[in-house]
C-alpha positions as CSV (number, residue, x, y, z in Angstrom):
1,X,1.8,-11.9,13.9
2,X,-1.4,-9.2,11.8
3,X,-0.3,-6.3,9.8
4,X,-1.7,-3.1,9.5
5,X,-4.1,-2.9,5.9
6,X,-1.2,0.5,5.0
7,X,1.2,-2.4,4.8
8,X,-0.2,-4.9,2.8
9,X,-0.6,-2.4,0.5
10,X,2.7,-1.1,0.9
11,X,4.4,-4.7,0.6
12,X,2.3,-6.0,-3.0
13,X,3.6,-1.5,-4.4
14,X,6.7,-2.4,-3.7
15,X,7.0,-5.1,-5.4
16,X,8.1,-5.6,-9.6
17,X,6.7,-7.6,-11.9
18,X,9.3,-10.3,-12.9
19,X,9.8,-10.2,-8.6
20,X,9.9,-14.3,-8.6
21,X,7.3,-15.2,-5.3
22,X,5.4,-12.0,-7.0
23,X,5.2,-14.2,-10.4
24,X,5.1,-17.7,-8.1
25,X,1.7,-16.2,-5.8
26,X,-0.1,-15.2,-9.3
27,X,1.2,-19.0,-11.0
28,X,0.2,-20.8,-7.5
29,X,-3.5,-18.9,-7.3
30,X,-4.2,-19.8,-10.9
31,X,-2.9,-23.0,-11.0
32,X,-5.3,-23.9,-8.1
33,X,-8.3,-21.8,-10.2
34,X,-7.4,-23.7,-13.2
35,X,-7.6,-27.1,-11.0
36,X,-11.1,-26.2,-8.4
37,X,-12.2,-25.1,-12.6
38,X,-11.8,-28.5,-13.4
39,X,-12.9,-30.3,-10.0
40,X,-15.4,-29.1,-10.9
41,X,-16.3,-31.0,-14.4
42,X,-15.7,-33.7,-13.6
43,X,-19.1,-35.9,-14.9
44,X,-19.5,-37.8,-12.0
45,X,-19.6,-35.1,-9.7
46,X,-22.8,-34.6,-7.1
47,X,-24.1,-31.4,-7.3
48,X,-23.1,-30.2,-3.6
49,X,-19.7,-31.2,-4.7
50,X,-19.9,-29.1,-7.7
51,X,-20.8,-26.1,-5.8
52,X,-18.5,-26.4,-3.9
53,X,-15.7,-26.5,-6.5
54,X,-17.3,-23.6,-8.0
55,X,-16.7,-21.8,-4.8
56,X,-13.1,-22.4,-4.4
57,X,-13.0,-21.1,-7.5
58,X,-14.3,-17.8,-7.4
59,X,-12.8,-17.4,-3.8
60,X,-9.2,-17.6,-5.4
61,X,-10.3,-16.0,-8.8
62,X,-11.6,-13.2,-5.8
63,X,-8.2,-13.1,-3.9
64,X,-6.0,-13.0,-7.3
65,X,-8.4,-9.8,-8.3
66,X,-8.0,-8.4,-4.8
67,X,-4.0,-8.7,-5.1
68,X,-4.0,-7.0,-8.9
69,X,-6.6,-3.7,-7.8
70,X,-3.9,-3.3,-5.5
71,X,-1.0,-2.7,-7.2
72,X,-3.2,-1.2,-10.4
73,X,-5.2,1.1,-7.9
74,X,-1.4,2.6,-7.3
75,X,0.0,2.6,-11.3
76,X,1.5,-1.0,-11.2
77,X,0.1,-4.1,-13.6
78,X,0.9,-7.9,-13.9
79,X,1.5,-8.3,-17.8
80,X,3.3,-11.6,-17.0
81,X,0.3,-14.1,-16.1
C-alpha cells in the first residue's frame, strides 16, 4: 500500500540518527554503492557492463542522498556514516 509523500517525509524526520533500522538502511545502501563501484572497475568488464554498474551505483547514491535530504531539510542530519 502506497503512502503519501507527506507521510514519507514524516516517517524520515521522526526517526533519530541512532535508530537501528535507519542505520541499517543507510549501511545496506552504502554497502551496495561500494559493491557496484567495485564491480564497475573489474578489468574484464565490457563497456556496457561497466555502464550498467556505474548506473546502478549512481541510482543508489541518488536514493541515499534523497533519504538524507528529507532529513536535513527538516533540521536532522546523519553523522553516523
